[in-house]
N, CA, C and O atoms as a GROMACS GRO file, in nm:
protein
  604
    1UNK      N    1   7.758  -4.029   8.774
    1UNK     CA    2   7.724  -4.013   8.614
    1UNK      C    3   7.679  -4.130   8.534
    1UNK      O    4   7.707  -4.250   8.538
    2UNK      N    5   7.595  -4.053   8.457
    2UNK     CA    6   7.586  -4.138   8.392
    2UNK      C    7   7.691  -4.174   8.299
    2UNK      O    8   7.787  -4.097   8.288
    3UNK      N    9   7.687  -4.288   8.228
    3UNK     CA   10   7.786  -4.297   8.105
    3UNK      C   11   7.711  -4.328   7.960
    3UNK      O   12   7.650  -4.426   7.917
    4UNK      N   13   7.738  -4.221   7.914
    4UNK     CA   14   7.644  -4.222   7.742
    4UNK      C   15   7.759  -4.263   7.695
    4UNK      O   16   7.741  -4.381   7.727
    5UNK      N   17   7.881  -4.265   7.639
    5UNK     CA   18   7.916  -4.294   7.495
    5UNK      C   19   7.884  -4.424   7.518
    5UNK      O   20   7.771  -4.429   7.469
    6UNK      N   21   7.917  -4.580   7.577
    6UNK     CA   22   7.899  -4.704   7.556
    6UNK      C   23   7.751  -4.736   7.486
    6UNK      O   24   7.722  -4.855   7.496
    7UNK      N   25   7.678  -4.677   7.435
    7UNK     CA   26   7.528  -4.709   7.485
    7UNK      C   27   7.504  -4.606   7.358
    7UNK      O   28   7.400  -4.620   7.293
    8UNK      N   29   7.597  -4.506   7.323
    8UNK     CA   30   7.531  -4.423   7.204
    8UNK      C   31   7.497  -4.505   7.101
    8UNK      O   32   7.533  -4.429   7.011
    9UNK      N   33   7.465  -4.580   7.056
    9UNK     CA   34   7.448  -4.658   6.910
    9UNK      C   35   7.511  -4.649   6.818
    9UNK      O   36   7.457  -4.666   6.709
   10UNK      N   37   7.631  -4.621   6.825
   10UNK     CA   38   7.765  -4.624   6.715
   10UNK      C   39   7.770  -4.772   6.692
   10UNK      O   40   7.694  -4.856   6.739
   11UNK      N   41   7.850  -4.785   6.628
   11UNK     CA   42   7.849  -4.908   6.580
   11UNK      C   43   7.972  -5.020   6.720
   11UNK      O   44   7.950  -5.108   6.803
   12UNK      N   45   8.103  -4.940   6.668
   12UNK     CA   46   8.175  -5.018   6.793
   12UNK      C   47   8.171  -5.045   6.932
   12UNK      O   48   8.216  -5.138   6.999
   13UNK      N   49   8.083  -4.904   6.971
   13UNK     CA   50   8.046  -4.959   7.144
   13UNK      C   51   7.889  -5.030   7.110
   13UNK      O   52   7.881  -5.126   7.186
   14UNK      N   53   7.788  -5.023   7.044
   14UNK     CA   54   7.701  -5.121   7.020
   14UNK      C   55   7.792  -5.285   6.981
   14UNK      O   56   7.768  -5.376   7.060
   15UNK      N   57   7.872  -5.310   6.888
   15UNK     CA   58   7.906  -5.431   6.916
   15UNK      C   59   7.992  -5.507   6.986
   15UNK      O   60   7.996  -5.630   6.986
   16UNK      N   61   8.106  -5.384   7.081
   16UNK     CA   62   8.086  -5.454   7.208
   16UNK      C   63   8.009  -5.477   7.305
   16UNK      O   64   8.017  -5.575   7.378
   17UNK      N   65   7.915  -5.372   7.314
   17UNK     CA   66   7.816  -5.400   7.415
   17UNK      C   67   7.744  -5.517   7.425
   17UNK      O   68   7.710  -5.592   7.517
   18UNK      N   69   7.729  -5.512   7.274
   18UNK     CA   70   7.614  -5.676   7.238
   18UNK      C   71   7.711  -5.779   7.287
   18UNK      O   72   7.679  -5.855   7.379
   19UNK      N   73   7.865  -5.788   7.213
   19UNK     CA   74   7.917  -5.914   7.228
   19UNK      C   75   7.948  -5.956   7.373
   19UNK      O   76   7.946  -6.075   7.407
   20UNK      N   77   7.982  -5.842   7.468
   20UNK     CA   78   7.998  -5.866   7.539
   20UNK      C   79   7.920  -5.931   7.695
   20UNK      O   80   7.959  -5.975   7.804
   21UNK      N   81   7.814  -5.909   7.637
   21UNK     CA   82   7.661  -5.944   7.653
   21UNK      C   83   7.612  -6.114   7.630
   21UNK      O   84   7.534  -6.187   7.691
   22UNK      N   85   7.688  -6.131   7.526
   22UNK     CA   86   7.693  -6.250   7.437
   22UNK      C   87   7.529  -6.252   7.360
   22UNK      O   88   7.435  -6.332   7.360
   23UNK      N   89   7.551  -6.140   7.307
   23UNK     CA   90   7.370  -6.127   7.191
   23UNK      C   91   7.422  -6.069   7.093
   23UNK      O   92   7.473  -5.958   7.109
   24UNK      N   93   7.420  -6.130   6.973
   24UNK     CA   94   7.362  -6.115   6.854
   24UNK      C   95   7.405  -5.964   6.835
   24UNK      O   96   7.366  -5.875   6.911
   25UNK      N   97   7.491  -5.943   6.723
   25UNK     CA   98   7.525  -5.811   6.659
   25UNK      C   99   7.454  -5.745   6.595
   25UNK      O  100   7.445  -5.789   6.481
   26UNK      N  101   7.378  -5.631   6.619
   26UNK     CA  102   7.285  -5.586   6.499
   26UNK      C  103   7.374  -5.562   6.390
   26UNK      O  104   7.488  -5.516   6.402
   27UNK      N  105   7.316  -5.597   6.280
   27UNK     CA  106   7.397  -5.525   6.137
   27UNK      C  107   7.296  -5.515   5.994
   27UNK      O  108   7.247  -5.602   5.922
   28UNK      N  109   7.291  -5.391   5.993
   28UNK     CA  110   7.234  -5.314   5.897
   28UNK      C  111   7.196  -5.370   5.753
   28UNK      O  112   7.279  -5.355   5.664
   29UNK      N  113   7.078  -5.432   5.725
   29UNK     CA  114   7.099  -5.493   5.553
   29UNK      C  115   7.222  -5.591   5.542
   29UNK      O  116   7.251  -5.644   5.650
   30UNK      N  117   7.278  -5.615   5.466
   30UNK     CA  118   7.350  -5.716   5.427
   30UNK      C  119   7.522  -5.696   5.514
   30UNK      O  120   7.608  -5.782   5.499
   31UNK      N  121   7.541  -5.597   5.582
   31UNK     CA  122   7.659  -5.578   5.621
   31UNK      C  123   7.789  -5.538   5.518
   31UNK      O  124   7.908  -5.518   5.545
   32UNK      N  125   7.726  -5.534   5.409
   32UNK     CA  126   7.843  -5.468   5.264
   32UNK      C  127   7.886  -5.344   5.271
   32UNK      O  128   8.001  -5.320   5.234
   33UNK      N  129   7.783  -5.213   5.332
   33UNK     CA  130   7.826  -5.084   5.403
   33UNK      C  131   8.028  -5.101   5.432
   33UNK      O  132   8.104  -5.197   5.442
   34UNK      N  133   8.037  -5.012   5.433
   34UNK     CA  134   8.178  -4.971   5.484
   34UNK      C  135   8.183  -4.852   5.583
   34UNK      O  136   8.103  -4.758   5.590
   35UNK      N  137   8.271  -4.870   5.643
   35UNK     CA  138   8.304  -4.763   5.743
   35UNK      C  139   8.469  -4.756   5.767
   35UNK      O  140   8.557  -4.836   5.735
   36UNK      N  141   8.475  -4.638   5.830
   36UNK     CA  142   8.690  -4.631   5.839
   36UNK      C  143   8.647  -4.556   5.985
   36UNK      O  144   8.566  -4.470   6.018
   37UNK      N  145   8.767  -4.654   6.067
   37UNK     CA  146   8.785  -4.628   6.184
   37UNK      C  147   8.909  -4.556   6.234
   37UNK      O  148   9.015  -4.590   6.182
   38UNK      N  149   8.913  -4.454   6.333
   38UNK     CA  150   9.031  -4.424   6.317
   38UNK      C  151   9.064  -4.373   6.500
   38UNK      O  152   9.025  -4.270   6.554
   39UNK      N  153   9.129  -4.462   6.550
   39UNK     CA  154   9.162  -4.482   6.661
   39UNK      C  155   9.167  -4.330   6.739
   39UNK      O  156   9.201  -4.231   6.674
   40UNK      N  157   9.136  -4.321   6.858
   40UNK     CA  158   9.159  -4.190   6.981
   40UNK      C  159   9.309  -4.169   6.986
   40UNK      O  160   9.307  -4.058   6.932
   41UNK      N  161   9.414  -4.187   7.005
   41UNK     CA  162   9.535  -4.143   6.967
   41UNK      C  163   9.541  -4.079   6.822
   41UNK      O  164   9.549  -3.957   6.808
   42UNK      N  165   9.536  -4.165   6.716
   42UNK     CA  166   9.538  -4.102   6.568
   42UNK      C  167   9.440  -3.951   6.579
   42UNK      O  168   9.469  -3.839   6.535
   43UNK      N  169   9.393  -3.967   6.607
   43UNK     CA  170   9.285  -3.871   6.614
   43UNK      C  171   9.332  -3.742   6.687
   43UNK      O  172   9.302  -3.632   6.641
   44UNK      N  173   9.388  -3.753   6.774
   44UNK     CA  174   9.464  -3.654   6.852
   44UNK      C  175   9.568  -3.664   6.800
   44UNK      O  176   9.624  -3.561   6.763
   45UNK      N  177   9.596  -3.722   6.791
   45UNK     CA  178   9.788  -3.671   6.714
   45UNK      C  179   9.716  -3.558   6.583
   45UNK      O  180   9.727  -3.437   6.562
   46UNK      N  181   9.656  -3.650   6.528
   46UNK     CA  182   9.599  -3.552   6.381
   46UNK      C  183   9.552  -3.456   6.404
   46UNK      O  184   9.553  -3.386   6.303
   47UNK      N  185   9.497  -3.398   6.506
   47UNK     CA  186   9.420  -3.288   6.578
   47UNK      C  187   9.573  -3.146   6.571
   47UNK      O  188   9.605  -3.056   6.493
   48UNK      N  189   9.618  -3.193   6.680
   48UNK     CA  190   9.716  -3.143   6.715
   48UNK      C  191   9.866  -3.151   6.593
   48UNK      O  192   9.959  -3.094   6.651
   49UNK      N  193   9.898  -3.186   6.495
   49UNK     CA  194   9.937  -3.161   6.393
   49UNK      C  195   9.907  -3.051   6.309
   49UNK      O  196   9.964  -2.948   6.273
   50UNK      N  197   9.756  -3.133   6.283
   50UNK     CA  198   9.679  -2.976   6.221
   50UNK      C  199   9.703  -2.839   6.242
   50UNK      O  200   9.716  -2.746   6.162
   51UNK      N  201   9.708  -2.847   6.406
   51UNK     CA  202   9.699  -2.716   6.473
   51UNK      C  203   9.836  -2.659   6.459
   51UNK      O  204   9.844  -2.536   6.461
   52UNK      N  205   9.911  -2.709   6.450
   52UNK     CA  206  10.103  -2.683   6.393
   52UNK      C  207  10.087  -2.632   6.295
   52UNK      O  208  10.145  -2.524   6.287
   53UNK      N  209   9.986  -2.684   6.144
   53UNK     CA  210  10.054  -2.657   6.057
   53UNK      C  211   9.974  -2.517   6.047
   53UNK      O  212   9.901  -2.451   6.120
   54UNK      N  213  10.046  -2.505   5.874
   54UNK     CA  214   9.976  -2.378   5.812
   54UNK      C  215   9.851  -2.415   5.758
   54UNK      O  216   9.822  -2.337   5.667
   55UNK      N  217   9.761  -2.505   5.776
   55UNK     CA  218   9.658  -2.548   5.691
   55UNK      C  219   9.530  -2.500   5.762
   55UNK      O  220   9.499  -2.528   5.878
   56UNK      N  221   9.464  -2.427   5.680
   56UNK     CA  222   9.331  -2.335   5.726
   56UNK      C  223   9.210  -2.363   5.675
   56UNK      O  224   9.108  -2.300   5.703
   57UNK      N  225   9.219  -2.474   5.586
   57UNK     CA  226   9.125  -2.532   5.486
   57UNK      C  227   9.071  -2.631   5.591
   57UNK      O  228   9.147  -2.671   5.679
   58UNK      N  229   8.939  -2.674   5.586
   58UNK     CA  230   8.902  -2.809   5.634
   58UNK      C  231   8.977  -2.924   5.583
   58UNK      O  232   9.022  -2.934   5.469
   59UNK      N  233   8.986  -2.999   5.667
   59UNK     CA  234   9.083  -3.138   5.671
   59UNK      C  235   9.052  -3.233   5.764
   59UNK      O  236   9.050  -3.204   5.883
   60UNK      N  237   9.023  -3.361   5.720
   60UNK     CA  238   9.024  -3.481   5.748
   60UNK      C  239   9.113  -3.539   5.791
   60UNK      O  240   9.218  -3.573   5.737
   61UNK      N  241   9.070  -3.555   5.908
   61UNK     CA  242   9.171  -3.676   5.996
   61UNK      C  243   9.156  -3.759   6.043
   61UNK      O  244   9.155  -3.755   6.166
   62UNK      N  245   9.134  -3.904   5.966
   62UNK     CA  246   9.066  -4.051   5.984
   62UNK      C  247   9.128  -4.136   5.950
   62UNK      O  248   9.249  -4.114   5.957
   63UNK      N  249   9.096  -4.240   5.911
   63UNK     CA  250   9.214  -4.331   5.886
   63UNK      C  251   9.147  -4.383   5.718
   63UNK      O  252   9.030  -4.419   5.728
   64UNK      N  253   9.193  -4.388   5.601
   64UNK     CA  254   9.110  -4.406   5.510
   64UNK      C  255   9.062  -4.552   5.505
   64UNK      O  256   8.945  -4.569   5.471
   65UNK      N  257   9.131  -4.649   5.531
   65UNK     CA  258   9.098  -4.774   5.568
   65UNK      C  259   8.948  -4.799   5.556
   65UNK      O  260   8.866  -4.731   5.618
   66UNK      N  261   8.915  -4.900   5.470
   66UNK     CA  262   8.736  -4.927   5.464
   66UNK      C  263   8.742  -5.028   5.525
   66UNK      O  264   8.850  -5.085   5.516
   67UNK      N  265   8.661  -5.079   5.590
   67UNK     CA  266   8.604  -5.263   5.675
   67UNK      C  267   8.451  -5.258   5.616
   67UNK      O  268   8.407  -5.143   5.616
   68UNK      N  269   8.396  -5.318   5.586
   68UNK     CA  270   8.296  -5.400   5.518
   68UNK      C  271   8.248  -5.334   5.731
   68UNK      O  272   8.324  -5.289   5.817
   69UNK      N  273   8.085  -5.364   5.735
   69UNK     CA  274   8.023  -5.376   5.880
   69UNK      C  275   8.072  -5.503   5.928
   69UNK      O  276   8.154  -5.538   6.014
   70UNK      N  277   7.986  -5.571   5.833
   70UNK     CA  278   8.021  -5.745   5.873
   70UNK      C  279   8.110  -5.794   5.926
   70UNK      O  280   8.119  -5.857   6.031
   71UNK      N  281   8.205  -5.753   5.822
   71UNK     CA  282   8.383  -5.756   5.874
   71UNK      C  283   8.395  -5.735   6.020
   71UNK      O  284   8.418  -5.831   6.094
   72UNK      N  285   8.378  -5.605   6.067
   72UNK     CA  286   8.392  -5.577   6.201
   72UNK      C  287   8.317  -5.621   6.274
   72UNK      O  288   8.380  -5.654   6.374
   73UNK      N  289   8.158  -5.655   6.291
   73UNK     CA  290   8.125  -5.765   6.318
   73UNK      C  291   8.186  -5.917   6.397
   73UNK      O  292   8.198  -5.945   6.517
   74UNK      N  293   8.224  -6.009   6.251
   74UNK     CA  294   8.310  -6.084   6.274
   74UNK      C  295   8.367  -6.063   6.333
   74UNK      O  296   8.372  -6.134   6.434
   75UNK      N  297   8.482  -5.918   6.318
   75UNK     CA  298   8.618  -5.922   6.466
   75UNK      C  299   8.608  -5.898   6.590
   75UNK      O  300   8.698  -5.907   6.674
   76UNK      N  301   8.470  -5.859   6.610
   76UNK     CA  302   8.412  -5.826   6.782
   76UNK      C  303   8.411  -5.951   6.799
   76UNK      O  304   8.497  -6.013   6.863
   77UNK      N  305   8.318  -5.997   6.745
   77UNK     CA  306   8.285  -6.168   6.748
   77UNK      C  307   8.385  -6.249   6.808
   77UNK      O  308   8.379  -6.306   6.917
   78UNK      N  309   8.477  -6.249   6.725
   78UNK     CA  310   8.598  -6.360   6.727
   78UNK      C  311   8.665  -6.276   6.860
   78UNK      O  312   8.704  -6.358   6.944
   79UNK      N  313   8.684  -6.163   6.894
   79UNK     CA  314   8.778  -6.084   6.993
   79UNK      C  315   8.744  -6.130   7.104
   79UNK      O  316   8.824  -6.196   7.169
   80UNK      N  317   8.631  -6.108   7.143
   80UNK     CA  318   8.521  -6.109   7.248
   80UNK      C  319   8.492  -6.277   7.294
   80UNK      O  320   8.464  -6.299   7.412
   81UNK      N  321   8.500  -6.373   7.211
   81UNK     CA  322   8.477  -6.491   7.209
   81UNK      C  323   8.326  -6.486   7.213
   81UNK      O  324   8.274  -6.577   7.277
   82UNK      N  325   8.238  -6.392   7.153
   82UNK     CA  326   8.082  -6.420   7.113
   82UNK      C  327   8.047  -6.490   7.062
   82UNK      O  328   8.072  -6.466   6.944
   83UNK      N  329   7.974  -6.618   7.077
   83UNK     CA  330   7.900  -6.706   6.974
   83UNK      C  331   7.779  -6.702   6.885
   83UNK      O  332   7.738  -6.781   6.800
   84UNK      N  333   7.721  -6.557   6.945
   84UNK     CA  334   7.554  -6.526   6.921
   84UNK      C  335   7.525  -6.529   6.772
   84UNK      O  336   7.428  -6.581   6.718
   85UNK      N  337   7.655  -6.445   6.698
   85UNK     CA  338   7.692  -6.407   6.563
   85UNK      C  339   7.600  -6.325   6.521
   85UNK      O  340   7.560  -6.274   6.625
   86UNK      N  341   7.531  -6.273   6.421
   86UNK     CA  342   7.492  -6.137   6.386
   86UNK      C  343   7.327  -6.130   6.369
   86UNK      O  344   7.279  -6.241   6.345
   87UNK      N  345   7.247  -6.039   6.375
   87UNK     CA  346   7.174  -6.015   6.379
   87UNK      C  347   7.119  -5.913   6.252
   87UNK      O  348   7.155  -5.798   6.275
   88UNK      N  349   7.032  -5.927   6.114
   88UNK     CA  350   7.076  -5.843   6.046
   88UNK      C  351   6.876  -5.801   6.020
   88UNK      O  352   6.771  -5.864   6.006
   89UNK      N  353   6.916  -5.678   6.025
   89UNK     CA  354   6.784  -5.570   6.008
   89UNK      C  355   6.791  -5.482   5.932
   89UNK      O  356   6.900  -5.427   5.918
   90UNK      N  357   6.657  -5.431   5.844
   90UNK     CA  358   6.645  -5.363   5.721
   90UNK      C  359   6.746  -5.244   5.738
   90UNK      O  360   6.765  -5.187   5.845
   91UNK      N  361   6.792  -5.223   5.654
   91UNK     CA  362   6.905  -5.083   5.590
   91UNK      C  363   6.794  -5.014   5.599
   91UNK      O  364   6.684  -5.008   5.545
   92UNK      N  365   6.887  -4.937   5.724
   92UNK     CA  366   6.793  -4.742   5.679
   92UNK      C  367   6.777  -4.655   5.589
   92UNK      O  368   6.835  -4.685   5.485
   93UNK      N  369   6.722  -4.559   5.587
   93UNK     CA  370   6.726  -4.518   5.405
   93UNK      C  371   6.851  -4.439   5.405
   93UNK      O  372   6.926  -4.434   5.306
   94UNK      N  373   6.871  -4.386   5.503
   94UNK     CA  374   6.950  -4.279   5.488
   94UNK      C  375   7.115  -4.328   5.474
   94UNK      O  376   7.201  -4.261   5.417
   95UNK      N  377   7.138  -4.460   5.541
   95UNK     CA  378   7.198  -4.501   5.571
   95UNK      C  379   7.363  -4.492   5.462
   95UNK      O  380   7.364  -4.560   5.360
   96UNK      N  381   7.468  -4.420   5.490
   96UNK     CA  382   7.530  -4.431   5.374
   96UNK      C  383   7.650  -4.552   5.357
   96UNK      O  384   7.719  -4.610   5.440
   97UNK      N  385   7.637  -4.564   5.175
   97UNK     CA  386   7.725  -4.720   5.147
   97UNK      C  387   7.877  -4.709   5.213
   97UNK      O  388   7.945  -4.790   5.276
   98UNK      N  389   7.896  -4.592   5.176
   98UNK     CA  390   8.037  -4.588   5.224
   98UNK      C  391   8.094  -4.462   5.285
   98UNK      O  392   8.051  -4.355   5.241
   99UNK      N  393   8.203  -4.463   5.399
   99UNK     CA  394   8.225  -4.372   5.520
   99UNK      C  395   8.421  -4.384   5.439
   99UNK      O  396   8.488  -4.487   5.440
  100UNK      N  397   8.464  -4.259   5.383
  100UNK     CA  398   8.607  -4.296   5.379
  100UNK      C  399   8.628  -4.164   5.316
  100UNK      O  400   8.608  -4.112   5.206
  101UNK      N  401   8.703  -4.115   5.494
  101UNK     CA  402   8.799  -3.939   5.487
  101UNK      C  403   8.915  -3.957   5.366
  101UNK      O  404   9.005  -4.038   5.341
  102UNK      N  405   8.878  -3.873   5.325
  102UNK     CA  406   9.040  -3.812   5.172
  102UNK      C  407   9.114  -3.740   5.262
  102UNK      O  408   9.082  -3.623   5.281
  103UNK      N  409   9.223  -3.797   5.331
  103UNK     CA  410   9.320  -3.736   5.410
  103UNK      C  411   9.494  -3.645   5.337
  103UNK      O  412   9.608  -3.621   5.379
  104UNK      N  413   9.430  -3.629   5.239
  104UNK     CA  414   9.542  -3.649   5.118
  104UNK      C  415   9.602  -3.448   5.157
  104UNK      O  416   9.718  -3.417   5.130
  105UNK      N  417   9.518  -3.359   5.209
  105UNK     CA  418   9.526  -3.278   5.316
  105UNK      C  419   9.618  -3.240   5.475
  105UNK      O  420   9.671  -3.139   5.521
  106UNK      N  421   9.602  -3.369   5.517
  106UNK     CA  422   9.671  -3.400   5.643
  106UNK      C  423   9.779  -3.438   5.590
  106UNK      O  424   9.877  -3.369   5.618
  107UNK      N  425   9.800  -3.543   5.509
  107UNK     CA  426   9.904  -3.610   5.453
  107UNK      C  427  10.013  -3.508   5.446
  107UNK      O  428  10.109  -3.523   5.522
  108UNK      N  429  10.011  -3.384   5.347
  108UNK     CA  430  10.070  -3.300   5.334
  108UNK      C  431  10.128  -3.259   5.468
  108UNK      O  432  10.247  -3.285   5.478
  109UNK      N  433  10.070  -3.200   5.575
  109UNK     CA  434  10.152  -3.143   5.701
  109UNK      C  435  10.222  -3.268   5.758
  109UNK      O  436  10.278  -3.261   5.868
  110UNK      N  437  10.222  -3.353   5.706
  110UNK     CA  438  10.327  -3.502   5.714
  110UNK      C  439  10.203  -3.617   5.832
  110UNK      O  440  10.241  -3.720   5.887
  111UNK      N  441  10.101  -3.575   5.840
  111UNK     CA  442  10.009  -3.695   5.931
  111UNK      C  443   9.915  -3.810   5.845
  111UNK      O  444   9.846  -3.799   5.744
  112UNK      N  445   9.934  -3.880   5.898
  112UNK     CA  446   9.867  -3.990   5.887
  112UNK      C  447   9.812  -4.084   5.982
  112UNK      O  448   9.890  -4.103   6.076
  113UNK      N  449   9.684  -4.163   5.991
  113UNK     CA  450   9.689  -4.272   6.113
  113UNK      C  451   9.809  -4.390   6.127
  113UNK      O  452   9.884  -4.416   6.034
  114UNK      N  453   9.813  -4.433   6.210
  114UNK     CA  454   9.946  -4.589   6.245
  114UNK      C  455   9.859  -4.671   6.338
  114UNK      O  456   9.943  -4.741   6.395
  115UNK      N  457   9.750  -4.702   6.383
  115UNK     CA  458   9.678  -4.812   6.477
  115UNK      C  459   9.631  -4.821   6.370
  115UNK      O  460   9.579  -4.732   6.304
  116UNK      N  461   9.649  -4.957   6.338
  116UNK     CA  462   9.554  -5.056   6.276
  116UNK      C  463   9.472  -5.109   6.365
  116UNK      O  464   9.490  -5.109   6.487
  117UNK      N  465   9.337  -5.176   6.280
  117UNK     CA  466   9.223  -5.123   6.303
  117UNK      C  467   9.208  -5.288   6.417
  117UNK      O  468   9.150  -5.289   6.526
  118UNK      N  469   9.257  -5.374   6.370
  118UNK     CA  470   9.276  -5.518   6.509
  118UNK      C  471   9.387  -5.436   6.589
  118UNK      O  472   9.317  -5.415   6.688
  119UNK      N  473   9.481  -5.387   6.613
  119UNK     CA  474   9.524  -5.284   6.768
  119UNK      C  475   9.393  -5.261   6.865
  119UNK      O  476   9.345  -5.323   6.959
  120UNK      N  477   9.358  -5.130   6.788
  120UNK     CA  478   9.236  -5.054   6.775
  120UNK      C  479   9.119  -5.113   6.856
  120UNK      O  480   9.055  -5.041   6.933
  121UNK      N  481   9.090  -5.239   6.840
  121UNK     CA  482   8.939  -5.311   6.851
  121UNK      C  483   9.000  -5.420   6.997
  121UNK      O  484   8.915  -5.463   7.075
  122UNK      N  485   9.128  -5.450   7.014
  122UNK     CA  486   9.208  -5.535   7.094
  122UNK      C  487   9.210  -5.371   7.280
  122UNK      O  488   9.238  -5.381   7.399
  123UNK      N  489   9.176  -5.288   7.214
  123UNK     CA  490   9.235  -5.169   7.303
  123UNK      C  491   9.091  -5.153   7.370
  123UNK      O  492   9.069  -5.136   7.490
  124UNK      N  493   8.997  -5.163   7.266
  124UNK     CA  494   8.883  -5.081   7.249
  124UNK      C  495   8.809  -5.187   7.346
  124UNK      O  496   8.724  -5.145   7.425
  125UNK      N  497   8.846  -5.343   7.341
  125UNK     CA  498   8.803  -5.477   7.386
  125UNK      C  499   8.789  -5.423   7.554
  125UNK      O  500   8.686  -5.409   7.619
  126UNK      N  501   8.914  -5.402   7.590
  126UNK     CA  502   8.947  -5.386   7.760
  126UNK      C  503   8.870  -5.279   7.803
  126UNK      O  504   8.819  -5.302   7.913
  127UNK      N  505   8.839  -5.153   7.747
  127UNK     CA  506   8.788  -5.044   7.775
  127UNK      C  507   8.623  -5.087   7.753
  127UNK      O  508   8.582  -5.080   7.869
  128UNK      N  509   8.546  -5.113   7.697
  128UNK     CA  510   8.460  -5.158   7.726
  128UNK      C  511   8.390  -5.298   7.807
  128UNK      O  512   8.280  -5.334   7.847
  129UNK      N  513   8.500  -5.339   7.801
  129UNK     CA  514   8.463  -5.452   7.952
  129UNK      C  515   8.494  -5.422   8.073
  129UNK      O  516   8.480  -5.503   8.164
  130UNK      N  517   8.546  -5.287   8.091
  130UNK     CA  518   8.534  -5.218   8.205
  130UNK      C  519   8.432  -5.125   8.188
  130UNK      O  520   8.384  -5.111   8.300
  131UNK      N  521   8.389  -5.074   8.130
  131UNK     CA  522   8.252  -5.020   8.121
  131UNK      C  523   8.125  -5.060   8.200
  131UNK      O  524   8.045  -5.020   8.285
  132UNK      N  525   8.172  -5.215   8.082
  132UNK     CA  526   7.996  -5.321   8.124
  132UNK      C  527   7.996  -5.358   8.268
  132UNK      O  528   7.902  -5.411   8.328
  133UNK      N  529   8.106  -5.327   8.315
  133UNK     CA  530   8.092  -5.399   8.483
  133UNK      C  531   8.116  -5.271   8.539
  133UNK      O  532   8.139  -5.297   8.657
  134UNK      N  533   8.125  -5.144   8.524
  134UNK     CA  534   8.067  -5.063   8.609
  134UNK      C  535   7.951  -4.995   8.587
  134UNK      O  536   7.895  -4.904   8.648
  135UNK      N  537   7.915  -5.088   8.443
  135UNK     CA  538   7.756  -5.035   8.444
  135UNK      C  539   7.640  -5.125   8.493
  135UNK      O  540   7.518  -5.124   8.478
  136UNK      N  541   7.752  -5.225   8.575
  136UNK     CA  542   7.616  -5.337   8.607
  136UNK      C  543   7.649  -5.462   8.548
  136UNK      O  544   7.619  -5.570   8.599
  137UNK      N  545   7.709  -5.448   8.442
  137UNK     CA  546   7.714  -5.590   8.385
  137UNK      C  547   7.564  -5.608   8.234
  137UNK      O  548   7.555  -5.697   8.149
  138UNK      N  549   7.491  -5.511   8.253
  138UNK     CA  550   7.390  -5.524   8.164
  138UNK      C  551   7.354  -5.374   8.125
  138UNK      O  552   7.326  -5.275   8.192
  139UNK      N  553   7.369  -5.404   7.945
  139UNK     CA  554   7.316  -5.194   7.917
  139UNK      C  555   7.194  -5.254   7.818
  139UNK      O  556   7.164  -5.373   7.818
  140UNK      N  557   7.144  -5.179   7.755
  140UNK     CA  558   7.072  -5.201   7.616
  140UNK      C  559   7.116  -5.090   7.521
  140UNK      O  560   7.125  -4.970   7.548
  141UNK      N  561   7.140  -5.146   7.416
  141UNK     CA  562   7.225  -5.098   7.308
  141UNK      C  563   7.102  -5.077   7.209
  141UNK      O  564   7.039  -5.167   7.152
  142UNK      N  565   7.078  -4.932   7.199
  142UNK     CA  566   7.003  -4.864   7.080
  142UNK      C  567   7.039  -4.906   6.888
  142UNK      O  568   7.131  -4.898   6.806
  143UNK      N  569   6.891  -4.956   6.898
  143UNK     CA  570   6.930  -4.992   6.732
  143UNK      C  571   6.786  -4.855   6.640
  143UNK      O  572   6.694  -4.784   6.680
  144UNK      N  573   6.846  -4.885   6.522
  144UNK     CA  574   6.799  -4.799   6.400
  144UNK      C  575   6.643  -4.749   6.431
  144UNK      O  576   6.594  -4.637   6.440
  145UNK      N  577   6.568  -4.924   6.448
  145UNK     CA  578   6.418  -4.938   6.422
  145UNK      C  579   6.387  -4.865   6.554
  145UNK      O  580   6.313  -4.767   6.554
  146UNK      N  581   6.436  -4.906   6.651
  146UNK     CA  582   6.363  -4.869   6.800
  146UNK      C  583   6.370  -4.677   6.775
  146UNK      O  584   6.276  -4.600   6.793
  147UNK      N  585   6.495  -4.646   6.736
  147UNK     CA  586   6.488  -4.443   6.772
  147UNK      C  587   6.380  -4.427   6.626
  147UNK      O  588   6.314  -4.327   6.597
  148UNK      N  589   6.388  -4.556   6.549
  148UNK     CA  590   6.268  -4.469   6.427
  148UNK      C  591   6.137  -4.431   6.512
  148UNK      O  592   6.080  -4.323   6.525
  149UNK      N  593   6.098  -4.611   6.585
  149UNK     CA  594   5.961  -4.584   6.646
  149UNK      C  595   5.951  -4.501   6.767
  149UNK      O  596   5.834  -4.492   6.807
  150UNK      N  597   6.021  -4.449   6.825
  150UNK     CA  598   5.961  -4.321   6.951
  150UNK      C  599   5.905  -4.193   6.875
  150UNK      O  600   5.921  -4.141   6.764
  151UNK      N  601   5.855  -4.177   6.953
  151UNK     CA  602   5.804  -4.079   6.942
  151UNK      C  603   5.877  -3.902   6.974
  151UNK      O  604   5.807  -3.802   6.957
   0.00000   0.00000   0.00000
């Protein structure tokens, strides 16, 4: 069975797959745009808490702590020991500058994320190292520029 997730083009899988292969990490623009990352165990806990709550409106369960893309790239390179650095590509036109969920409703029913980014990255490192090994040690990570040029 093909494993799509490690090569789906998202920032964390791309960074780990590139770093574990000793490649420069692809950063768009100057890397100042921010992202928020929620570890899977926090997300599952949040969804369970939401299902058990009386909340019926759309509710964000995510991590409101923002980090710059460049900061994430540096953390992944440091964690993996990758010395290749980063490669900067043009920022796509529709790339959001900020991604930060408002978890006010989730906090009202007692949920908020617990896993720190650094811990989540360490857990993700083990996962992606194993996935890369199962994929033969070499994978292509998609870039926005490549996908824009595809028919």
